[in-house]
DRENLO-631230 format. One line per field, with one value per residue (C-alpha): residue number from 1; residue in three letters; x, y, z. Coordinates in Angstrom, 1 decimal. Layout:
N
pos	c(NUM / ...)
code	c(Ala / ...)
x	c(X / ...)
y	c(Y / ...)
z	c(Z / ...)
END
This chain:
470
pos	c(1 / 2 / 3 / 4 / 5 / 6 / 7 / 8 / 9 / 10 / 11 / 12 / 13 / 14 / 15 / 16 / 17 / 18 / 19 / 20 / 21 / 22 / 23 / 24 / 25 / 26 / 27 / 28 / 29 / 30 / 31 / 32 / 33 / 34 / 35 / 36 / 37 / 38 / 39 / 40 / 41 / 42 / 43 / 44 / 45 / 46 / 47 / 48 / 49 / 50 / 51 / 52 / 53 / 54 / 55 / 56 / 57 / 58 / 59 / 60 / 61 / 62 / 63 / 64 / 65 / 66 / 67 / 68 / 69 / 70 / 71 / 72 / 73 / 74 / 75 / 76 / 77 / 78 / 79 / 80 / 81 / 82 / 83 / 84 / 85 / 86 / 87 / 88 / 89 / 90 / 91 / 92 / 93 / 94 / 95 / 96 / 97 / 98 / 99 / 100 / 101 / 102 / 103 / 104 / 105 / 106 / 107 / 108 / 109 / 110 / 111 / 112 / 113 / 114 / 115 / 116 / 117 / 118 / 119 / 120 / 121 / 122 / 123 / 124 / 125 / 126 / 127 / 128 / 129 / 130 / 131 / 132 / 133 / 134 / 135 / 136 / 137 / 138 / 139 / 140 / 141 / 142 / 143 / 144 / 145 / 146 / 147 / 148 / 149 / 150 / 151 / 152 / 153 / 154 / 155 / 156 / 157 / 158 / 159 / 160 / 161 / 162 / 163 / 164 / 165 / 166 / 167 / 168 / 169 / 170 / 171 / 172 / 173 / 174 / 175 / 176 / 177 / 178 / 179 / 180 / 181 / 182 / 183 / 184 / 185 / 186 / 187 / 188 / 189 / 190 / 191 / 192 / 193 / 194 / 195 / 196 / 197 / 198 / 199 / 200 / 201 / 202 / 203 / 204 / 205 / 206 / 207 / 208 / 209 / 210 / 211 / 212 / 213 / 214 / 215 / 216 / 217 / 218 / 219 / 220 / 221 / 222 / 223 / 224 / 225 / 226 / 227 / 228 / 229 / 230 / 231 / 232 / 233 / 234 / 235 / 236 / 237 / 238 / 239 / 240 / 241 / 242 / 243 / 244 / 245 / 246 / 247 / 248 / 249 / 250 / 251 / 252 / 253 / 254 / 255 / 256 / 257 / 258 / 259 / 260 / 261 / 262 / 263 / 264 / 265 / 266 / 267 / 268 / 269 / 270 / 271 / 272 / 273 / 274 / 275 / 276 / 277 / 278 / 279 / 280 / 281 / 282 / 283 / 284 / 285 / 286 / 287 / 288 / 289 / 290 / 291 / 292 / 293 / 294 / 295 / 296 / 297 / 298 / 299 / 300 / 301 / 302 / 303 / 304 / 305 / 306 / 307 / 308 / 309 / 310 / 311 / 312 / 313 / 314 / 315 / 316 / 317 / 318 / 319 / 320 / 321 / 322 / 323 / 324 / 325 / 326 / 327 / 328 / 329 / 330 / 331 / 332 / 333 / 334 / 335 / 336 / 337 / 338 / 339 / 340 / 341 / 342 / 343 / 344 / 345 / 346 / 347 / 348 / 349 / 350 / 351 / 352 / 353 / 354 / 355 / 356 / 357 / 358 / 359 / 360 / 361 / 362 / 363 / 364 / 365 / 366 / 367 / 368 / 369 / 370 / 371 / 372 / 373 / 374 / 375 / 376 / 377 / 378 / 379 / 380 / 381 / 382 / 383 / 384 / 385 / 386 / 387 / 388 / 389 / 390 / 391 / 392 / 393 / 394 / 395 / 396 / 397 / 398 / 399 / 400 / 401 / 402 / 403 / 404 / 405 / 406 / 407 / 408 / 409 / 410 / 411 / 412 / 413 / 414 / 415 / 416 / 417 / 418 / 419 / 420 / 421 / 422 / 423 / 424 / 425 / 426 / 427 / 428 / 429 / 430 / 431 / 432 / 433 / 434 / 435 / 436 / 437 / 438 / 439 / 440 / 441 / 442 / 443 / 444 / 445 / 446 / 447 / 448 / 449 / 450 / 451 / 452 / 453 / 454 / 455 / 456 / 457 / 458 / 459 / 460 / 461 / 462 / 463 / 464 / 465 / 466 / 467 / 468 / 469 / 470)
code	c(Unk / Unk / Unk / Unk / Unk / Unk / Unk / Unk / Unk / Unk / Unk / Unk / Unk / Unk / Unk / Unk / Unk / Unk / Unk / Unk / Unk / Unk / Unk / Unk / Unk / Unk / Unk / Unk / Unk / Unk / Unk / Unk / Unk / Unk / Unk / Unk / Unk / Unk / Unk / Unk / Unk / Unk / Unk / Unk / Unk / Unk / Unk / Unk / Unk / Unk / Unk / Unk / Unk / Unk / Unk / Unk / Unk / Unk / Unk / Unk / Unk / Unk / Unk / Unk / Unk / Unk / Unk / Unk / Unk / Unk / Unk / Unk / Unk / Unk / Unk / Unk / Unk / Unk / Unk / Unk / Unk / Unk / Unk / Unk / Unk / Unk / Unk / Unk / Unk / Unk / Unk / Unk / Unk / Unk / Unk / Unk / Unk / Unk / Unk / Unk / Unk / Unk / Unk / Unk / Unk / Unk / Unk / Unk / Unk / Unk / Unk / Unk / Unk / Unk / Unk / Unk / Unk / Unk / Unk / Unk / Unk / Unk / Unk / Unk / Unk / Unk / Unk / Unk / Unk / Unk / Unk / Unk / Unk / Unk / Unk / Unk / Unk / Unk / Unk / Unk / Unk / Unk / Unk / Unk / Unk / Unk / Unk / Unk / Unk / Unk / Unk / Unk / Unk / Unk / Unk / Unk / Unk / Unk / Unk / Unk / Unk / Unk / Unk / Unk / Unk / Unk / Unk / Unk / Unk / Unk / Unk / Unk / Unk / Unk / Unk / Unk / Unk / Unk / Unk / Unk / Unk / Unk / Unk / Unk / Unk / Unk / Unk / Unk / Unk / Unk / Unk / Unk / Unk / Unk / Unk / Unk / Unk / Unk / Unk / Unk / Unk / Unk / Unk / Unk / Unk / Unk / Unk / Unk / Unk / Unk / Unk / Unk / Unk / Unk / Unk / Unk / Unk / Unk / Unk / Unk / Unk / Unk / Unk / Unk / Unk / Unk / Unk / Unk / Unk / Unk / Unk / Unk / Unk / Unk / Unk / Unk / Unk / Unk / Unk / Unk / Unk / Unk / Unk / Unk / Unk / Unk / Unk / Unk / Unk / Unk / Unk / Unk / Unk / Unk / Unk / Unk / Unk / Unk / Unk / Unk / Unk / Unk / Unk / Unk / Unk / Unk / Unk / Unk / Unk / Unk / Unk / Unk / Unk / Unk / Unk / Unk / Unk / Unk / Unk / Unk / Unk / Unk / Unk / Unk / Unk / Unk / Unk / Unk / Unk / Unk / Unk / Unk / Unk / Unk / Unk / Unk / Unk / Unk / Unk / Unk / Unk / Unk / Unk / Unk / Unk / Unk / Unk / Unk / Unk / Unk / Unk / Unk / Unk / Unk / Unk / Unk / Unk / Unk / Unk / Unk / Unk / Unk / Unk / Unk / Unk / Unk / Unk / Unk / Unk / Unk / Unk / Unk / Unk / Unk / Unk / Unk / Unk / Unk / Unk / Unk / Unk / Unk / Unk / Unk / Unk / Unk / Unk / Unk / Unk / Unk / Unk / Unk / Unk / Unk / Unk / Unk / Unk / Unk / Unk / Unk / Unk / Unk / Unk / Unk / Unk / Unk / Unk / Unk / Unk / Unk / Unk / Unk / Unk / Unk / Unk / Unk / Unk / Unk / Unk / Unk / Unk / Unk / Unk / Unk / Unk / Unk / Unk / Unk / Unk / Unk / Unk / Unk / Unk / Unk / Unk / Unk / Unk / Unk / Unk / Unk / Unk / Unk / Unk / Unk / Unk / Unk / Unk / Unk / Unk / Unk / Unk / Unk / Unk / Unk / Unk / Unk / Unk / Unk / Unk / Unk / Unk / Unk / Unk / Unk / Unk / Unk / Unk / Unk / Unk / Unk / Unk / Unk / Unk / Unk / Unk / Unk / Unk / Unk / Unk / Unk / Unk / Unk / Unk / Unk / Unk / Unk / Unk / Unk / Unk / Unk / Unk / Unk / Unk / Unk / Unk / Unk / Unk / Unk / Unk / Unk / Unk / Unk / Unk / Unk / Unk / Unk / Unk / Unk / Unk / Unk)
x	c(-4.5 / -7.2 / -5.2 / -6.4 / -3.9 / -4.8 / -2.9 / -5.6 / -8.7 / -10.2 / -13.5 / -14.6 / -14.9 / -12.1 / -10.0 / -8.5 / -10.7 / -12.8 / -15.0 / -15.4 / -16.7 / -20.4 / -20.8 / -19.3 / -21.6 / -20.4 / -21.6 / -25.4 / -26.8 / -24.4 / -26.1 / -24.8 / -21.3 / -22.6 / -20.2 / -19.4 / -20.7 / -24.1 / -24.1 / -25.9 / -29.1 / -31.5 / -32.6 / -32.9 / -29.7 / -28.1 / -29.8 / -28.3 / -25.1 / -25.1 / -26.4 / -23.1 / -20.9 / -22.8 / -22.0 / -18.4 / -18.5 / -19.2 / -16.4 / -14.3 / -11.5 / -13.1 / -15.8 / -16.7 / -13.7 / -10.5 / -11.3 / -13.0 / -9.9 / -6.8 / -6.7 / -7.9 / -5.3 / -2.3 / -3.4 / -4.8 / -8.2 / -7.7 / -5.0 / -4.7 / -5.7 / -3.2 / -5.0 / -6.0 / -6.2 / -3.2 / -5.5 / -3.9 / -0.9 / 1.6 / -0.3 / -0.7 / 3.1 / 3.4 / 5.5 / 3.5 / 5.3 / 4.5 / 3.4 / 0.5 / -2.7 / -4.7 / -3.3 / -3.6 / -7.0 / -8.3 / -5.9 / -8.2 / -11.5 / -11.3 / -10.4 / -12.9 / -15.5 / -13.8 / -13.8 / -17.4 / -18.6 / -17.0 / -18.4 / -21.6 / -21.2 / -20.4 / -23.3 / -25.5 / -24.3 / -24.9 / -28.6 / -31.2 / -34.2 / -36.2 / -38.9 / -38.9 / -36.8 / -34.3 / -34.6 / -34.0 / -30.9 / -29.5 / -29.8 / -28.0 / -25.5 / -25.0 / -24.6 / -22.1 / -20.1 / -20.4 / -19.3 / -16.0 / -15.6 / -15.8 / -13.3 / -10.7 / -11.2 / -10.4 / -7.4 / -5.7 / -6.3 / -4.7 / -1.7 / -0.5 / 0.2 / -2.4 / -3.2 / -1.1 / 1.7 / 3.2 / 2.6 / 0.9 / -0.5 / 2.1 / 3.6 / 2.3 / -0.8 / -2.9 / -3.9 / -7.4 / -9.6 / -12.1 / -12.9 / -12.1 / -12.1 / -11.3 / -7.9 / -5.3 / -3.9 / -1.2 / -2.0 / 0.8 / 0.2 / -1.6 / -0.5 / -2.7 / -4.1 / -5.1 / -6.8 / -9.1 / -9.9 / -11.2 / -12.8 / -14.7 / -15.7 / -17.1 / -19.4 / -20.2 / -21.3 / -23.5 / -24.9 / -26.1 / -27.6 / -29.5 / -33.0 / -34.6 / -36.0 / -33.2 / -33.6 / -32.2 / -28.6 / -27.8 / -26.1 / -28.5 / -27.6 / -27.2 / -24.9 / -23.1 / -22.7 / -21.7 / -18.7 / -17.6 / -17.6 / -15.4 / -13.2 / -12.9 / -11.8 / -8.9 / -8.4 / -7.8 / -10.8 / -12.6 / -15.0 / -16.4 / -16.4 / -18.7 / -20.9 / -21.5 / -21.6 / -24.4 / -26.3 / -26.9 / -27.5 / -30.0 / -31.5 / -34.1 / -33.8 / -31.7 / -31.3 / -29.0 / -30.3 / -30.5 / -28.3 / -31.0 / -31.6 / -28.0 / -27.9 / -30.3 / -27.7 / -26.0 / -29.1 / -30.1 / -32.8 / -32.1 / -32.2 / -32.4 / -28.6 / -27.5 / -27.1 / -25.7 / -24.8 / -24.3 / -27.3 / -26.4 / -29.1 / -28.7 / -27.5 / -24.9 / -23.2 / -19.4 / -19.5 / -16.2 / -14.8 / -17.2 / -16.7 / -19.2 / -17.5 / -14.1 / -14.9 / -17.5 / -16.8 / -18.8 / -16.7 / -12.7 / -12.7 / -9.6 / -9.1 / -10.0 / -10.6 / -7.6 / -7.8 / -6.6 / -10.0 / -12.0 / -10.8 / -11.7 / -15.7 / -17.6 / -19.5 / -23.0 / -21.7 / -23.7 / -21.1 / -19.0 / -22.0 / -20.6 / -17.4 / -17.9 / -15.2 / -15.0 / -12.6 / -11.8 / -11.6 / -7.9 / -6.4 / -7.1 / -8.7 / -9.7 / -10.6 / -12.6 / -14.8 / -16.4 / -20.1 / -20.9 / -21.9 / -24.8 / -25.7 / -22.4 / -21.2 / -24.5 / -24.8 / -23.4 / -24.5 / -25.2 / -22.0 / -22.5 / -20.4 / -21.6 / -23.5 / -25.0 / -22.7 / -19.7 / -21.0 / -21.2 / -17.8 / -16.5 / -18.2 / -16.7 / -13.2 / -13.7 / -15.1 / -12.0 / -9.5 / -11.1 / -10.9 / -14.9 / -14.5 / -17.9 / -20.0 / -17.1 / -17.9 / -21.6 / -21.0 / -18.6 / -20.9 / -24.0 / -22.2 / -20.7 / -24.4 / -26.3 / -24.1 / -23.7 / -26.7 / -24.4 / -21.8 / -20.7 / -20.1 / -16.4 / -14.8 / -11.5 / -9.8 / -7.1 / -5.0 / -7.1 / -9.9 / -8.6 / -7.3 / -10.9 / -12.8 / -10.4 / -10.5 / -14.3 / -14.1 / -11.9 / -14.5 / -17.6 / -16.3 / -14.2 / -14.1 / -15.1 / -12.0 / -11.2 / -8.6 / -5.1 / -6.1 / -7.7 / -4.0 / -1.7 / -3.7 / -3.3 / 0.7 / 0.3 / 2.3 / 0.7 / 0.7 / 0.0 / -1.1 / 0.2 / -1.3 / 1.5 / 3.4 / 2.7 / 5.1 / 5.5 / 5.9 / 6.2 / 5.0 / 6.0 / 6.2 / 6.4 / 4.4 / 1.4 / 0.3 / 0.3 / 2.4 / 1.7 / 1.0 / 3.9 / 1.7 / 0.5 / 4.2 / 5.4 / 2.5 / 2.2 / 5.9 / 4.3 / 2.9 / 6.2 / 7.7 / 6.9 / 6.0 / 9.2 / 10.1 / 8.5)
y	c(66.5 / 69.0 / 72.3 / 75.1 / 77.9 / 80.5 / 83.2 / 82.6 / 84.0 / 86.8 / 88.6 / 87.0 / 83.2 / 80.9 / 79.8 / 76.5 / 73.0 / 75.2 / 76.8 / 73.2 / 71.9 / 71.5 / 71.7 / 75.4 / 77.7 / 80.3 / 78.4 / 78.6 / 79.0 / 76.7 / 78.3 / 81.8 / 83.3 / 84.7 / 87.1 / 86.9 / 90.0 / 89.2 / 85.6 / 86.2 / 89.0 / 87.4 / 84.9 / 82.0 / 82.6 / 82.8 / 79.3 / 78.0 / 79.3 / 77.4 / 74.3 / 74.3 / 75.0 / 72.0 / 70.0 / 70.1 / 68.4 / 65.1 / 65.0 / 62.1 / 64.1 / 65.6 / 64.3 / 61.5 / 59.7 / 61.1 / 63.2 / 59.3 / 57.6 / 59.4 / 60.0 / 56.4 / 54.8 / 56.9 / 55.6 / 52.2 / 51.7 / 50.8 / 49.2 / 48.3 / 45.2 / 42.4 / 42.8 / 46.4 / 49.0 / 51.0 / 54.2 / 55.8 / 53.4 / 56.1 / 56.6 / 52.9 / 53.1 / 56.4 / 58.1 / 60.7 / 62.7 / 66.3 / 65.4 / 63.3 / 63.5 / 62.8 / 65.7 / 68.2 / 67.1 / 67.6 / 71.1 / 72.1 / 70.8 / 72.4 / 75.6 / 75.8 / 75.6 / 78.2 / 80.5 / 79.7 / 80.1 / 83.6 / 84.4 / 83.3 / 85.6 / 88.7 / 88.1 / 87.9 / 91.1 / 92.8 / 92.0 / 94.7 / 92.6 / 93.0 / 91.2 / 87.6 / 87.7 / 89.0 / 86.5 / 83.9 / 85.5 / 85.6 / 81.9 / 81.1 / 83.3 / 81.6 / 78.6 / 80.0 / 80.8 / 77.7 / 76.2 / 78.3 / 77.5 / 74.0 / 74.0 / 76.3 / 73.7 / 70.9 / 72.5 / 73.7 / 70.1 / 68.2 / 70.6 / 72.2 / 70.7 / 70.7 / 74.2 / 73.2 / 72.5 / 75.8 / 77.9 / 80.3 / 78.6 / 81.1 / 78.1 / 78.3 / 76.9 / 77.7 / 80.8 / 82.1 / 83.6 / 86.1 / 88.2 / 88.0 / 91.1 / 91.6 / 91.3 / 88.3 / 87.3 / 85.3 / 84.3 / 83.6 / 81.2 / 82.3 / 81.2 / 78.1 / 81.0 / 83.4 / 80.3 / 79.3 / 82.7 / 83.1 / 79.7 / 80.9 / 84.0 / 82.4 / 79.8 / 82.9 / 84.9 / 81.9 / 80.9 / 84.9 / 85.0 / 81.8 / 81.1 / 78.0 / 76.4 / 74.8 / 71.8 / 68.4 / 68.0 / 71.5 / 73.5 / 74.7 / 76.7 / 73.2 / 72.4 / 75.2 / 75.3 / 71.3 / 72.3 / 75.0 / 72.4 / 70.7 / 73.5 / 74.7 / 71.2 / 71.1 / 74.3 / 73.3 / 76.1 / 73.4 / 75.3 / 77.1 / 73.4 / 72.0 / 75.0 / 74.7 / 70.9 / 71.3 / 73.9 / 71.5 / 68.3 / 70.3 / 71.9 / 68.7 / 68.4 / 64.8 / 61.9 / 58.9 / 55.7 / 52.6 / 49.9 / 47.7 / 50.2 / 51.1 / 49.9 / 52.6 / 55.5 / 54.5 / 53.7 / 55.9 / 58.0 / 60.7 / 59.8 / 61.5 / 61.2 / 63.3 / 66.8 / 67.6 / 65.0 / 65.0 / 64.0 / 61.9 / 60.9 / 58.4 / 61.2 / 61.8 / 58.2 / 58.4 / 54.6 / 53.0 / 56.3 / 56.4 / 55.6 / 52.9 / 51.1 / 51.4 / 49.1 / 46.9 / 43.1 / 43.7 / 46.8 / 47.1 / 46.4 / 48.3 / 48.9 / 46.5 / 47.5 / 46.5 / 43.5 / 46.1 / 48.0 / 45.1 / 43.7 / 46.7 / 45.9 / 44.0 / 41.0 / 43.1 / 46.0 / 47.1 / 49.0 / 45.6 / 45.0 / 48.0 / 45.3 / 41.8 / 39.1 / 37.1 / 36.1 / 38.2 / 36.5 / 36.5 / 38.1 / 37.9 / 34.5 / 36.2 / 40.0 / 42.8 / 44.7 / 47.8 / 48.1 / 51.8 / 52.4 / 50.0 / 50.7 / 49.5 / 49.6 / 50.3 / 53.7 / 56.4 / 56.7 / 60.0 / 61.6 / 61.9 / 64.9 / 65.8 / 63.4 / 63.9 / 61.1 / 63.2 / 66.1 / 63.8 / 62.9 / 66.4 / 67.6 / 64.6 / 65.3 / 68.9 / 68.4 / 65.4 / 68.5 / 71.4 / 69.4 / 68.4 / 64.4 / 63.4 / 65.2 / 63.9 / 60.2 / 61.0 / 61.7 / 58.9 / 56.4 / 57.7 / 56.5 / 53.5 / 52.1 / 53.9 / 51.6 / 48.6 / 47.7 / 45.3 / 47.8 / 48.7 / 52.0 / 53.2 / 55.3 / 57.1 / 60.2 / 62.1 / 60.9 / 57.3 / 59.1 / 60.9 / 57.6 / 56.1 / 59.0 / 59.0 / 55.1 / 55.7 / 58.2 / 55.7 / 52.9 / 55.7 / 57.3 / 54.7 / 55.0 / 58.4 / 60.6 / 61.6 / 59.1 / 60.6 / 64.3 / 62.6 / 61.1 / 64.4 / 67.1 / 65.1 / 64.9 / 60.8 / 58.6 / 56.9 / 53.2 / 52.5 / 49.4 / 48.2 / 44.6 / 42.1 / 44.3 / 48.0 / 51.1 / 53.3 / 57.2 / 59.0 / 62.3 / 65.3 / 64.0 / 66.0 / 63.6 / 63.4 / 66.7 / 66.6 / 68.6 / 71.8 / 70.7 / 70.8 / 72.5 / 75.0 / 75.7 / 76.2 / 78.7 / 80.6 / 82.3 / 83.5 / 80.1 / 78.8 / 77.4 / 73.9 / 71.6 / 70.3 / 66.7 / 67.0)
z	c(-42.8 / -41.8 / -40.4 / -38.4 / -37.9 / -35.7 / -37.7 / -40.6 / -38.1 / -40.0 / -40.1 / -43.4 / -43.9 / -42.2 / -44.5 / -45.0 / -44.3 / -42.0 / -44.8 / -46.5 / -43.1 / -43.7 / -39.7 / -39.8 / -38.7 / -41.2 / -43.7 / -42.8 / -46.5 / -49.2 / -52.0 / -51.1 / -50.2 / -46.7 / -45.0 / -41.4 / -40.3 / -41.6 / -40.4 / -37.2 / -38.0 / -35.8 / -33.4 / -36.2 / -37.5 / -33.9 / -33.3 / -36.4 / -35.5 / -32.3 / -34.1 / -36.0 / -32.6 / -31.4 / -34.2 / -33.8 / -30.5 / -32.3 / -34.6 / -33.7 / -33.1 / -30.3 / -27.9 / -31.0 / -29.8 / -28.6 / -25.3 / -24.2 / -25.7 / -24.9 / -21.2 / -20.5 / -23.0 / -21.4 / -18.0 / -16.4 / -17.4 / -21.4 / -23.7 / -27.1 / -28.0 / -29.7 / -33.0 / -33.7 / -36.4 / -35.4 / -34.1 / -30.8 / -31.1 / -29.9 / -27.1 / -25.7 / -26.3 / -24.6 / -27.3 / -28.6 / -31.4 / -32.1 / -35.7 / -34.2 / -36.1 / -33.2 / -31.3 / -34.0 / -34.7 / -31.3 / -31.1 / -34.5 / -33.6 / -30.2 / -31.5 / -34.2 / -31.3 / -29.6 / -32.8 / -33.9 / -30.4 / -30.1 / -33.5 / -31.7 / -29.0 / -30.8 / -33.5 / -30.2 / -28.7 / -32.2 / -32.5 / -31.4 / -29.9 / -27.1 / -24.8 / -25.8 / -28.5 / -25.9 / -23.7 / -26.5 / -27.6 / -24.0 / -24.1 / -27.2 / -25.8 / -22.8 / -24.4 / -26.6 / -23.6 / -21.9 / -25.3 / -25.3 / -22.0 / -22.5 / -25.7 / -23.8 / -21.0 / -22.9 / -24.7 / -21.6 / -19.6 / -22.7 / -24.2 / -20.6 / -17.3 / -14.3 / -12.9 / -9.6 / -11.5 / -10.4 / -7.2 / -9.2 / -12.0 / -14.1 / -16.3 / -19.9 / -21.3 / -24.5 / -26.5 / -25.1 / -27.8 / -26.4 / -29.2 / -32.8 / -35.2 / -38.8 / -38.9 / -38.9 / -35.5 / -34.2 / -30.6 / -28.4 / -25.3 / -22.2 / -18.7 / -17.2 / -14.7 / -17.6 / -19.4 / -15.9 / -15.4 / -18.8 / -18.4 / -15.4 / -16.3 / -19.4 / -17.2 / -15.1 / -17.5 / -19.4 / -15.9 / -15.6 / -19.1 / -19.2 / -18.2 / -16.7 / -20.0 / -22.7 / -25.0 / -24.5 / -25.8 / -25.1 / -22.6 / -19.7 / -16.3 / -14.6 / -17.1 / -16.7 / -13.1 / -13.4 / -15.9 / -13.3 / -10.6 / -12.3 / -13.5 / -9.8 / -9.2 / -11.5 / -10.2 / -6.3 / -5.6 / -3.6 / -1.5 / -4.9 / -6.7 / -3.5 / -4.0 / -7.4 / -7.1 / -4.5 / -6.5 / -9.3 / -6.7 / -4.4 / -7.6 / -7.6 / -11.5 / -11.3 / -9.4 / -9.3 / -11.5 / -8.9 / -9.4 / -10.7 / -13.4 / -14.1 / -17.6 / -18.5 / -17.9 / -20.9 / -22.9 / -25.9 / -24.5 / -21.7 / -18.4 / -15.0 / -14.2 / -17.0 / -17.3 / -20.5 / -23.5 / -27.4 / -29.2 / -32.0 / -34.6 / -37.6 / -39.5 / -37.1 / -37.6 / -37.9 / -39.0 / -38.8 / -37.0 / -34.1 / -30.6 / -30.3 / -33.5 / -31.9 / -28.5 / -29.7 / -30.4 / -33.6 / -34.6 / -34.2 / -30.4 / -30.6 / -26.9 / -23.8 / -20.3 / -18.0 / -15.3 / -12.9 / -13.3 / -13.7 / -10.0 / -8.5 / -8.7 / -6.6 / -8.1 / -6.7 / -8.4 / -10.9 / -13.0 / -13.5 / -16.3 / -18.3 / -18.8 / -20.2 / -20.3 / -23.8 / -26.3 / -29.1 / -32.2 / -33.6 / -30.5 / -26.8 / -25.3 / -22.3 / -23.2 / -21.2 / -23.5 / -23.0 / -23.1 / -21.6 / -25.6 / -26.2 / -29.8 / -30.5 / -34.0 / -35.3 / -34.6 / -32.2 / -28.6 / -27.0 / -25.5 / -22.0 / -21.1 / -17.5 / -14.8 / -11.6 / -10.0 / -11.1 / -8.9 / -6.0 / -6.2 / -6.8 / -4.1 / -1.8 / -3.2 / -2.2 / 1.0 / 1.7 / 0.9 / 3.0 / 6.2 / 5.9 / 6.0 / 7.6 / 4.6 / 1.9 / 3.5 / 2.7 / -0.6 / -1.4 / 0.0 / -1.9 / -5.0 / -3.5 / -2.2 / -5.4 / -7.6 / -5.2 / -2.7 / -1.1 / -0.4 / 3.3 / 4.2 / 4.4 / 6.9 / 6.4 / 7.0 / 5.4 / 2.5 / 2.8 / 2.0 / -0.6 / -2.4 / -1.9 / -3.6 / -6.5 / -6.9 / -6.8 / -9.7 / -11.2 / -11.2 / -11.8 / -14.5 / -16.3 / -20.1 / -20.1 / -20.2 / -17.1 / -15.6 / -16.5 / -15.8 / -12.2 / -11.7 / -12.9 / -10.9 / -7.7 / -8.6 / -9.0 / -11.3 / -14.1 / -14.8 / -18.3 / -19.1 / -22.3 / -22.1 / -21.7 / -19.7 / -17.6 / -18.3 / -14.8 / -15.4 / -12.5 / -11.7 / -12.6 / -16.3 / -19.6 / -21.5 / -19.4 / -21.9 / -25.3 / -27.9 / -29.5 / -33.0 / -35.5 / -37.8 / -35.5 / -34.5 / -38.0 / -39.0 / -36.0 / -34.8 / -31.8 / -30.2 / -29.5 / -27.2 / -27.6 / -24.6 / -22.9 / -24.0 / -27.7)
END
């Protein structure tokens, strides 16, 4: 079992399995022993460092699978087929334990991103360059800040109750790592407010550093703003969420794809609706551990879409084509297969992390919760009628409007890892579809978040206490 204990973070090579992972940016030259303080020596080695950070996002314990699966399976969009490989079975049954390997992998991989991004930031700060090289260094450092913010945000939402769980967000979050020195550390847990403060500061720093040009498959200014809009929404800072979403929407760099061409949103090539995605080449293929293999009929097809979700789409809604009804051999006679990953079991698709459609829905929710209902309805209807040209505009106010926006989020962002968080941050109960029956869990609930991994508790005496209920 791969383990990352925060107390072993040092200024030299990271010990344990991290030093054996080929993606680790500390192993730039496999033929030599390169000390950490000399890993980043120029723009090229800083770029190599960032490539290593991006590669960790592809892990099946992170965006390569778990981030997409867990929040959907622990809610009402996915359930495990009668014939399955046993992956995520405890999430399906709502009995996750502190020894759970998926939670541990998610914790470990996310902190590898945090640690390596921090190393890249510190390495970039130590470089003495000028002119165009300084522009390049600033861009890469900005990307590193954004990557660190993404990983901290994911850790906080998976392992801590939502921002509004307490009035001042003073409940326990996760350790926030802003710098790494030469001495071992045993970090304690920060509060959720402190976590969000660092995440927001990192994203603002990223935006201040990055230029207008960035490579496909990497963080850009707009991607950082889009993530910041999502973070502000989770922190109930609705005016700022709407402001950030508007900056991206009104940038003119992206456009919603029509219902007629909806399938191209999920095609392998980049498209006008994607703000940030992880590129998976043939060399990156995770095989049977990949997201596509998990869903594909020719793969495992472990998880199937729920009938309730499928019933939300009208016949003319283009998004309904992302679910296909057919028998599953040796299992359900009437199964609903997820088709958002068109390469299926053959090769991993690019993972879409930030999309323009989400920004419209972020802004709609932010407007609805700040009594700007006309503008909320405009954004909501934009998404509804783009996906379904036959849809009639909705007109609602108050809680009904918020509920319609959350339903639209459910339809638009299904299978992309949002559902459990949308319910929990809105203080709503969860109906966990288990195929043949439904388990209802009310809010607040200790089991809506994951346990701090037992291996981490055993290794770091300062990480206690464990999350309640585990």
